C-alpha positions in Angstrom: 15.4 32.9 -12.4 15.1 36.8 -12.3 13.0 38.8 -10.2 10.2 40.2 -12.2 8.0 42.9 -11.7 4.3 43.2 -13.3 1.1 44.5 -13.3 -1.2 41.7 -13.7 -2.8 40.1 -10.4 -1.6 37.6 -8.2 -3.3 34.1 -8.7 -3.6 32.3 -5.6 -4.0 28.6 -6.6 -4.4 25.2 -4.1 -0.4 23.6 -4.3 1.0 22.5 -7.4 3.4 19.5 -7.1 6.2 19.2 -9.2 7.6 15.4 -10.8 10.2 14.5 -13.3 10.7 10.9 -14.3 8.5 8.3 -12.9 10.4 4.9 -13.0 11.6 1.8 -10.9 14.9 2.2 -12.9 18.1 1.7 -10.4 20.1 4.0 -12.6 22.3 6.4 -11.0 20.0 9.8 -10.9 22.6 12.5 -9.7 20.2 15.5 -10.6 17.5 13.6 -8.7 14.7 13.8 -11.3 13.3 10.0 -10.5 10.6 9.1 -8.5 9.1 5.3 -8.1 5.9 4.5 -9.6 5.1 3.0 -6.0 6.2 6.3 -4.2 4.0 8.1 -6.7 1.0 6.1 -5.7 1.6 6.5 -1.8 1.3 10.3 -2.7 -1.7 9.9 -4.6 -3.3 7.6 -1.5 -2.3 10.7 0.9 -4.1 12.9 -1.4 -7.2 11.3 -1.3 -6.8 10.2 2.4 -6.8 14.0 3.3 -9.6 14.3 0.8 -7.7 16.1 -1.8 -7.8 14.9 -5.8 -5.4 16.0 -8.3 -5.6 16.9 -11.2 -4.2 18.7 -14.4 -2.8 22.2 -14.1 -5.0 23.6 -16.9 -8.0 21.9 -14.7 -6.9 23.7 -11.6 -6.6 26.8 -13.1 -10.3 26.5 -14.8 -11.8 25.5 -11.7 -9.8 28.3 -9.8 -11.6 30.7 -12.8 -14.5 29.3 -11.4 -14.2 29.4 -7.5 -14.3 25.9 -7.2 -10.8 24.8 -6.9 -11.1 23.8 -2.9 -10.0 19.8 -2.4 -7.7 19.9 -5.3 -4.1 19.6 -5.7 -2.3 20.4 -9.7 -0.2 17.9 -10.5 2.9 18.2 -13.1 5.3 16.5 -14.7 8.4 18.0 -16.5 10.4 17.3 -19.9 7.8 14.6 -21.4 9.9 11.2 -20.5 8.2 8.1 -22.0 8.1 6.6 -18.6 5.2 9.0 -18.0 3.2 7.0 -20.3 4.4 3.8 -18.7 4.3 4.4 -15.1 3.0 7.6 -14.2 -0.6 7.2 -16.3 -1.5 3.9 -14.8 -0.8 5.2 -11.5 -3.0 8.6 -12.2 -5.9 6.4 -13.7 -6.3 4.0 -10.9 -6.6 6.7 -8.4 -8.9 9.0 -10.6 -6.7 11.7 -11.0 -5.2 13.4 -14.1 -1.9 15.5 -14.3 0.0 17.6 -17.1 3.2 16.5 -18.7 5.3 19.7 -20.0 7.0 18.3 -23.5 9.9 19.3 -25.0 8.7 19.8 -28.7 11.7 19.6 -30.5 12.8 16.8 -28.9 10.1 14.1 -29.6 11.4 10.9 -29.6 15.0 12.2 -28.8 16.6 12.3 -25.6 17.5 14.8 -22.7 20.7 15.9 -24.2 20.3 19.2 -22.6 21.3 17.5 -19.1 24.4 15.5 -18.2 24.8 12.3 -17.1 21.7 9.6 -17.2 19.5 9.6 -20.3 16.0 9.4 -20.6 13.6 8.6 -23.2 11.6 11.8 -24.7 7.7 10.6 -26.0 7.4 10.7 -29.4 4.3 12.3 -31.7 2.5 9.0 -31.9 2.9 8.5 -27.8 2.1 12.6 -27.3 -1.1 11.7 -28.7 -1.7 8.3 -26.7 -0.9 10.7 -23.3 -3.7 12.8 -24.4 -6.0 10.0 -25.2 -5.8 8.9 -21.5 -7.3 12.3 -20.6 -4.1 13.8 -19.3 -3.3 17.3 -20.3 0.1 18.2 -22.5 1.8 21.1 -22.0 4.8 22.8 -24.0 8.3 22.8 -22.1 9.9 25.0 -24.9 11.6 23.4 -28.5 15.1 22.7 -27.1 14.6 22.8 -23.0 16.5 26.4 -23.2 17.0 28.9 -20.0 14.9 31.9 -20.9 15.8 34.5 -18.6 17.9 36.8 -20.4 17.1 35.3 -23.7 16.8 37.6 -26.7 13.5 38.6 -28.4 14.2 35.6 -31.4 15.4 32.9 -29.0 12.1 33.7 -26.8 9.8 33.6 -29.9 10.7 30.5 -31.5 11.1 28.6 -27.8 8.1 29.4 -26.6 5.4 30.0 -29.8 7.1 27.6 -31.9 6.8 24.9 -29.4 3.1 25.6 -29.0 2.7 25.1 -32.9 4.6 22.1 -32.8 2.6 20.3 -30.2 -0.9 21.5 -31.5 -0.2 20.1 -34.9 0.6 16.5 -33.2 -2.4 17.0 -31.2 -4.7 18.8 -33.5 -6.0 20.5 -30.4 -5.2 23.8 -28.5 -2.3 23.7 -26.2 -2.9 26.1 -23.1 -0.2 25.6 -20.4 3.3 26.3 -20.6 6.4 25.5 -18.2 9.7 27.1 -18.0 12.5 24.8 -18.6 14.9 25.3 -15.3 12.6 27.6 -13.8 14.2 30.0 -15.7 12.0 33.2 -16.5 12.3 36.8 -16.2 9.4 39.7 -17.6 10.2 39.3 -21.0 9.9 35.4 -20.8 6.7 35.8 -19.3 5.2 38.4 -21.6 6.4 36.3 -24.3 4.4 33.5 -23.0 1.6 35.4 -22.6 1.9 36.8 -26.3 1.9 33.5 -28.0 -1.5 32.8 -26.5 -1.0 30.7 -23.5 -3.2 30.4 -21.3 -1.1 30.2 -18.2 2.6 28.9 -17.4 4.4 27.5 -14.3 7.6 28.1 -12.5 9.7 26.0 -9.7 9.6 27.3 -6.3 9.1 31.3 -6.9 6.0 32.8 -5.6 6.6 35.9 -6.9 5.2 37.6 -8.9 2.8 34.4 -8.6 0.6 35.8 -11.6 -1.1 33.6 -14.1 2.0 33.2 -16.2 4.3 32.7 -13.1 2.5 30.2 -11.3 4.4 28.3 -8.4 5.1 24.9 -7.6 6.3 22.4 -5.0 8.9 20.0 -6.2 9.0 16.4 -5.4 12.0 14.9 -4.6 12.8 11.3 -5.0 12.8 9.9 -1.8 9.7 12.0 -0.6 7.4 10.3 1.7 3.9 11.1 3.1 5.3 13.6 5.6 7.5 15.4 3.1 4.3 15.7 1.1 2.4 17.1 4.0 5.0 19.8 4.7 5.1 21.1 1.1 1.4 21.1 1.2 1.7 23.1 4.5 4.2 25.4 3.6 2.3 26.4 0.3 -0.6 27.2 2.6 1.2 29.4 4.9 3.0 31.2 1.8 -0.2 31.6 -0.1 -2.0 33.2 3.3 0.8 35.4 3.7 0.5 36.9 0.5 -2.9 37.3 0.4 -2.8 39.2 3.9 -0.2 41.1 2.1 
């Protein structure tokens, strides 16, 4: 990712957790994308014990706008794998929580061809609609899972604008959230997301600039237990307090 300067105000949200695949598969996972459904359930149980509720990023941003985001944690799932519908949604529903799944719009019904190594199936159009019907949020993750930092204007227009259009045609409703693949962004990419009509966008671990179109998230690793999640939540609150003072 590239350092970004912006005149847009900072948005000091509660923590947002970042997952990818939710699956019991034992296939090798060299990119550390896969969290077992039981481990996700443990994380959500921890949130409940802490008096917190996991919500989609869209719901978190709207609650923040109303000044009602206390006690909430954002839950996001990148790439739009079919295991989100099969394994993550039942766990979320069991705990009364929601999340945002970011779908690579040009790979519906395909696989993660942008990665080396194991292949993961991606939601098709019917499955994307099924996800939305469960109350989960669908966001855009570009057309091809492209790195956007340094991309020229035509690539940005295609990857950012067209992905939103594809998903809106599938869902027949507005798609308001965007996620930068690989966390790769710069000022031009953030401006393209805003110009395409999105309401908000998220990155990976960057807290700068931290405006509405570069919201930070905390990566969750496959073996993260309760102590790891608590540490990530605590670290986020420390960084937000520092930013608020600065």
